[in-house]
C-alpha positions in Angstrom: -0.2 0.3 0.1 1.4 3.4 -1.0 0.3 6.5 -2.0 0.4 8.5 -5.3 3.3 11.0 -5.2 1.5 13.3 -7.2 -1.0 13.9 -4.4 0.8 14.2 -1.4 0.6 16.9 0.7 3.7 18.1 2.6 4.7 17.1 5.9 7.4 18.2 8.3 8.3 15.2 10.0 10.2 15.2 13.4 13.1 13.2 14.2 13.9 14.5 17.5 13.5 11.3 19.9 15.4 9.4 17.1 18.5 11.6 17.0 18.2 11.8 21.2 18.6 7.9 21.5 21.2 7.7 19.2 23.0 4.5 19.5 20.5 2.6 21.5 20.7 -0.8 20.0 17.2 -2.0 21.9 14.1 0.5 20.5 11.2 1.1 22.8 7.9 1.3 21.0 7.8 5.2 20.4 11.4 4.9 19.0 10.2 2.3 16.4 7.0 4.4 15.2 8.9 7.4 14.8 11.1 5.4 12.8 8.5 3.4 10.8 7.0 6.9 9.5 10.3 8.4 8.8 11.4 5.7 6.8 8.3 5.0 4.9 8.0 9.4 4.1 11.8 9.1 2.9 10.9 6.7 0.2 7.7 7.6 -0.9 7.0 11.5 0.0 9.4 12.9 -2.5 10.1 16.7 -2.1 6.6 17.1 0.2 8.6 16.0 3.5 10.9 18.0 5.2 12.7 16.4 8.2 12.8 18.8 11.4 14.4 18.2 14.7 14.2 20.6 18.1 17.0 22.5 19.0 17.3 23.8 22.6 18.7 27.2 21.3 17.4 27.4 17.7 13.4 26.0 18.5 12.3 23.8 15.3 14.7 23.5 12.6 14.4 21.7 9.5 17.3 19.1 8.5 19.4 17.8 5.6 17.4 15.0 4.1 20.6 12.9 2.9 22.2 13.2 6.5 18.7 11.9 8.0 18.2 9.0 5.5 21.7 7.9 6.4 21.0 8.0 9.9 17.7 6.3 9.3 19.3 3.5 7.6 22.2 2.9 9.7 19.5 3.0 12.9 17.7 0.1 11.2 21.0 -1.5 10.7 21.7 -1.5 14.4 18.6 -2.9 15.6 18.4 -5.8 13.3 21.9 -6.7 14.4 23.6 -6.0 11.9 27.6 -4.6 11.8 27.0 -1.2 13.1 29.0 0.2 16.1 26.4 2.3 18.2 29.2 5.4 18.4 28.8 6.0 15.1 25.0 6.7 15.2 25.7 9.0 18.2 28.6 10.7 16.4 25.6 10.9 13.2 23.0 12.8 15.5 25.4 14.7 16.7 26.8 15.9 14.0 23.0 16.8 12.5 22.3 18.6 15.6 25.6 20.5 15.7 24.8 21.6 12.4 21.6 23.5 13.7 24.2 25.0 17.0 26.6 26.5 14.2 24.0 27.7 11.7 25.2 25.2 9.1 22.0 23.4 8.0 21.6 22.8 4.5 18.6 25.2 3.0 15.7 23.6 2.0 12.8 25.1 -0.1 10.0 25.5 2.4 7.0 24.1 1.5 4.9 26.5 -0.6 1.7 24.6 -0.7 -0.6 25.9 2.0 -1.0 24.2 5.5 1.5 21.5 5.7 1.5 19.1 8.4 3.8 19.1 11.4 3.8 15.2 12.1 5.2 15.1 16.3 5.2 11.1 16.9 6.4 11.0 20.0 6.2 13.3 23.6 9.7 14.5 22.6 9.4 18.2 23.5 5.5 18.6 23.8 6.2 20.9 26.7 7.6 23.6 24.4 4.2 24.9 23.9 5.6 28.8 22.6 8.3 26.9 20.2 6.2 24.7 18.7 3.7 27.4 18.3 6.2 29.6 16.7 7.3 27.0 14.4 3.6 26.4 13.1 2.8 30.0 12.5 6.1 31.0 10.5 5.0 27.8 8.3 1.6 28.1 8.4 1.4 24.8 9.3 -1.0 22.2 11.3 -0.2 20.0 14.1 -0.8 16.4 14.2 0.9 14.5 17.1 0.6 11.1 18.5 0.2 10.2 22.0 1.1 6.3 22.9 -0.8 6.7 26.8 -1.5 9.1 29.4 -0.1 6.7 32.4 2.2 9.4 34.0 -1.4 10.8 34.8 -3.1 8.1 35.2 -0.9 5.8 37.5 2.1 8.7 38.7 3.2 6.1 41.0 5.0 4.2 38.1 6.7 7.0 36.6 9.7 9.4 37.0 9.1 12.0 39.9 7.0 15.0 38.4 6.2 13.1 35.6 2.7 13.6 36.3 3.0 17.5 35.9 5.2 17.6 33.0 2.6 14.9 30.7 0.0 17.4 31.8 1.9 20.6 30.2 1.9 18.1 27.3 -1.3 17.5 26.8 -2.1 21.2 27.3 -0.1 21.4 24.5 -1.7 19.4 22.3 -5.1 20.5 23.5 -4.7 24.4 22.4 -2.3 23.6 19.3 -3.0 20.2 17.6 -5.1 19.7 14.6 -5.3 15.9 15.4 -4.1 13.2 17.4 -3.0 9.7 16.7 -3.6 6.9 19.2 -2.1 3.4 19.2 -5.7 2.1 20.9 -9.0 2.9 22.0 -8.1 2.5 25.7 -5.7 5.5 24.9 -8.3 7.4 23.1 -10.9 7.2 25.9 -8.3 8.0 28.7 -7.2 11.3 26.9 -10.7 12.4 25.6 -11.5 14.7 28.8 -8.2 16.3 28.6 -9.2 17.2 24.8 -11.5 19.5 23.1 -14.8 17.7 22.1 -14.1 18.8 18.2 -10.4 17.5 18.3 -10.2 14.2 15.6 -8.9 11.4 17.6 -7.4 8.5 15.2 -7.1 5.2 16.4 -4.3 3.3 14.5 -2.6 0.5 16.0 1.2 -0.3 15.9 2.2 -2.5 13.2 4.9 -5.2 13.7 8.3 -5.8 11.9 9.1 -9.0 12.7 8.1 -11.3 9.8 10.4 -12.4 7.4 13.2 -11.9 10.0 15.8 -14.7 9.7 16.8 -17.1 12.8 19.9 -15.6 13.9 23.1 -17.9 15.1 24.4 -15.1 17.8 22.3 -16.6 20.6 21.9 -20.2 21.8 18.2 -21.3 22.9 18.2 -23.2 26.8 17.8 -26.5 26.4 15.6 -26.7 29.3 12.4 -25.1 28.7 12.2 -21.0 29.2 9.7 -18.1 29.5 10.4 -14.6 28.5 9.6 -11.1 29.9 10.2 -8.4 27.1 10.3 -4.5 28.4 11.8 -2.1 30.1 13.0 -2.8 33.5 10.8 -0.5 35.6 7.7 -1.0 38.5 5.3 -0.6 36.0 6.1 -3.5 34.1 5.9 -5.5 37.5 9.1 -8.1 36.9 9.0 -8.3 40.9 6.3 -10.8 40.7 7.9 -13.3 38.3 11.4 -12.5 40.1 9.1 -13.9 43.3 7.8 -16.6 41.7 10.8 -18.2 40.4 12.5 -17.8 43.8 9.7 -19.8 45.3 10.4 -22.2 41.9 13.9 -22.5 42.7 13.1 -23.6 46.2 10.6 -26.1 45.4 11.2 -29.7 44.7 10.0 -29.4 41.6 11.5 -31.8 38.8 11.3 -29.0 36.2 12.4 -25.7 36.9 12.0 -23.6 33.9 13.8 -20.6 32.8 13.2 -17.0 32.7 14.7 -14.7 30.2 14.2 -11.4 30.9 14.8 -9.0 27.5 15.1 -5.3 27.9 17.2 -2.1 29.5 17.4 -1.5 32.7 15.1 1.6 33.5 14.5 3.7 36.8 12.9 3.4 40.4 13.9 -0.6 40.1 16.0 -0.8 43.1 14.0 -4.1 44.3 14.2 -6.2 41.1 18.0 -5.2 40.8 18.7 -6.7 44.1 17.0 -9.6 43.3 18.7 -9.8 39.6 21.8 -9.4 41.1 22.1 -10.8 44.8 19.7 -13.3 44.9 21.3 -16.6 44.8 18.5 -18.8 44.4 18.0 -17.2 40.9 21.3 -17.1 39.7 20.9 -20.5 38.0 17.4 -19.9 36.5 17.2 -16.3 35.3 18.9 -14.5 32.7 19.0 -10.7 32.1 19.8 -9.4 28.4 19.8 -5.8 27.9 21.1 -5.2 24.2 19.6 -8.0 22.2 18.8 -7.1 18.5 15.5 -7.8 16.8 16.5 -11.2 15.2 17.7 -12.2 18.6 14.9 -11.4 20.7 12.3 -13.1 17.8 14.4 -16.2 17.9 14.2 -15.9 21.9 10.3 -15.6 21.7 9.8 -18.1 19.1 10.8 -21.1 20.9 9.3 -20.1 24.3 6.8 -21.8 26.3 5.1 -18.4 26.5 5.5 -14.5 27.0 5.0 -13.5 30.3 3.7 -9.9 30.1 2.5 -8.9 34.3 2.3 -4.5 33.5 0.1 -2.7 35.6 -0.5 -0.6 32.6 0.6 0.0 29.1 -0.7 1.6 26.0 -0.3 -0.8 23.8 2.0 -3.9 24.4 3.7 -4.7 20.9 5.6 -7.5 22.7 2.3 -9.1 22.9 1.4 -9.2 19.3 5.3 -10.2 18.2 4.7 -13.3 20.3 1.5 -14.1 18.7 2.7 -13.6 15.4 5.7 -16.6 16.1 2.9 -18.8 17.6 4.3 -18.3 21.2 1.7 -18.4 23.8 1.0 -15.3 26.3 0.0 -15.0 29.6 -0.6 -11.3 30.4 -2.5 -9.0 32.7 -6.1 -8.8 32.5 -5.9 -5.1 31.0 -8.5 -3.5 29.0 -5.8 -2.9 26.0 -4.6 -5.7 26.0 -8.3 -7.5 25.6 -8.2 -4.8 22.9 -4.8 -5.8 21.0 -5.5 -9.7 21.4 -8.8 -10.7 21.6 -9.5 -14.0 23.2 -6.0 -15.2 21.8 -4.1 -14.9 25.5 -4.4 -16.1 29.1 -5.1 -12.9 31.2 -4.5 -13.1 35.0 -4.9 -10.4 37.7 -1.3 -8.9 38.0 -1.3 -9.4 41.4 -2.5 -12.6 41.6 0.7 -14.9 42.6 -0.7 -18.4 42.9 -2.5 -18.0 39.5 0.4 -16.8 37.8 2.5 -19.5 39.4 -0.1 -22.5 38.0 -0.4 -20.8 34.7 3.8 -21.4 34.2 3.9 -24.7 36.0 1.0 -25.5 33.6 2.7 -24.4 30.2 6.2 -25.7 31.8 5.1 -29.3 32.9 2.0 -30.1 31.4 2.4 -30.7 28.2 -1.8 -31.4 27.3 -2.1 -27.5 28.8 1.0 -26.7 26.4 -0.1 -28.4 23.6 -4.1 -26.4 24.2 -2.4 -23.3 24.1 -0.2 -23.5 21.4 -3.1 -25.2 19.2 -5.4 -21.9 20.0 -2.4 -19.4 19.4 -1.6 -21.6 16.0 -5.0 -20.7 14.4 -4.7 -16.8 15.6 -4.3 -14.4 12.8 -2.8 -11.0 14.3 -5.9 -8.4 13.7 -2.9 -6.1 12.7 -0.7 -5.4 9.8 3.1 -4.7 9.1 4.1 -1.4 9.5 4.0 0.2 5.9 0.3 -0.2 5.9 -0.1 1.1 9.4 2.0 4.1 8.4 -0.3 4.4 5.5 -3.6 4.4 7.7 -1.9 7.2 9.8 -0.9 9.0 6.2 -4.6 8.7 5.0 -5.9 10.4 8.4 -3.0 13.3 7.9 -4.7 13.6 4.1 -8.1 14.2 5.9 -6.9 16.5 8.1 -5.1 18.5 5.1 -8.4 18.6 3.4 -10.3 20.1 6.0 
């Protein structure tokens, strides 16, 4: 699915978050979203596209397109596990931003058509209302944003101190300046609507999947014994502590088979209890492995052969690992959240994220009972994810932009 290049409306595509997080080998869901839109637009949007980024002194500035396209290519290579040095990405991003600092940004023709779209797909600088307003006025542009969640407001206890107030400021910027909003789920749309004007269009467009077609890697070994995976940044909201306590109890038990737990994700914030258990609990050392920097192919390889994905989060805006697991026919045991039921329907096992005994029973059943495992895997095998590869979902987002541009 592509767009007719002769009918492309002008877009300012903001890549501030990708530049700020350059060199991270493990992308977050927001990183992935910004990249997929940027890569698609770079390939299909022609001269109607201008890349921009936020600079703390000069505001929102246009970027050298060739530099950004090269940066995107190296970013994709790093995430895919190809021979790319993370320091190279950091240097490229620094060079792009320094070109703004010293006024060496290559001049590009500004959009001459009326009302270009300024597309901001992260929350990166949404608190800079005056800066965004100045850019919109200067370029006669309309702001379209993606709000991934309002978790810092709904659950401030799971965020960095003060993040709830910062997120409220972001939403105020959106309410005052945005011409349209994209959200990944109807659950987010419902939570967001009280903060927005009633006439502001909010479009639910699910995230895409990137894992189809990835080859199995040879750089990581699958454990010989049964194992489960948990994917996500190590932070309180992800509820790793539940799983670690379960595994400690399993290790102390007399079970014939004690499965492994593989935790995949970078270390985040407010996670001292989890890190203490990972680093200092002797009973976990033989049964729990932590990986902080696996590439896409390695993650998919481990996920494909796991007994199940364990996803005990207290709150999510979407939950990409859930769909990734189902796409490779791996069972999912996850929290009973409205957003997960929206994304996965009846294709997952839903449990209370505080109910340790139920999670323990599910883990024991999936690791020991072949009949139960067979039933679960059969159910997942017949499941077709109600979601498309990223290019299709990006096109849906761009169709929404077109509808806004024509109003």
